[in-house]
N, C-alpha and C positions, 0 to 999 in steps of 0.2 A: 642606519642611524643609531646613535647611542642614546641610552636613557639616562637622564640626570635627575636625581632627587634633590630638591632644595631642603635645607634644614627644617623649614616650616612644614613641608610635606612629610618628612620623616617623623616629626613630632606628631602630626595628625595620624600617621600610621600607628604609632605607639598608643595614642589615645583610643583609636578604634579597637586595637587589640585588647587594651585594658577594659574597655566597655563591654565588648563581646565576651571577653574572658571571665567576667563576673559570674556568668551563668555556667560557662564551661571553658576551662583553660584550653582543653584540646580543640574545641571548635573555634576559639579565638585564634589559635595558631593556624588552623586549617583555613579559616576565612582570610587571614592575611596572606597565606601562600597562594590561595586562589586569586586574590586581588592583585598580587604581584604578577602572577601569570597572565592576567588580562592586560596589565600594563606592558608587559614584554612584547605583546603583539603590535604595539605602537612603533617598535623599531622597524618593522617591515611595512606597516600601514599607518603612517603618522597622521593622515587625515581621516582616520577611521571615525573619530568622534565628531560631534556636531560643534559648530561655533557656539561659544557661550553667549546666550542672548543678552545677559546683563553687562557684558564687557564690550560688545559691539566691535570686535576686532577679529579679523580672520585668523590671526596667528594664535589666538587663545581658544582652546577647544576643551571638550569634556566627553568622557565616556561614563556611562552609568554602570555601576557594579552593585547589584542588590539595591540597597537604599542609599548608596553613596555615589557622589559625583567625584570622579577623579579628574581634576583640572590640570591642564598642561598647556605649554606654549611650544609651538614648533619654531625651531631656529634652523639655520643653514644645514648643519649636520647632526642636530641633537633635538631630542624631545625632552623638555624640562618639566617634570612633574612639580607643580607648585602648591597644590592643596588637595586634600581629601575632605569633602564636606558632606554631611548628611543631607539628603534631598529636601528635607523639611526646613532646613536652615536658610534664612534670607541672606542675600549677599548685600551688605550695606556699603556705603561710600568709603568708610575707613578701610575695610577689608579690600575693596576694589583697588584703592590706591596702593596698598602694600603689594598687591600682585603685579602692578604695572612694572615693578623693578625686578620681578622674578626672572 
């Protein structure tokens, strides 16, 4: 399976890097490299993550990397990463609806 990053997920990735990079630019880059490596495992094991409880759909899943949820949707031949969200962040209705079209 291929890995596809939505524009929204890429923006989240940049935000995470900037946030962590405030303390250490080096660690910010390393963190993103490690996060991307964990995402790459989804190409071989797309059902590795659990179903996202808030979305209640089997095709929407998440893996946890440190304090971040990497949210993705499994499609026929593709895993689509649609969000990277801090674990403490609540998933509200507005965000949920925007992910339904991911």
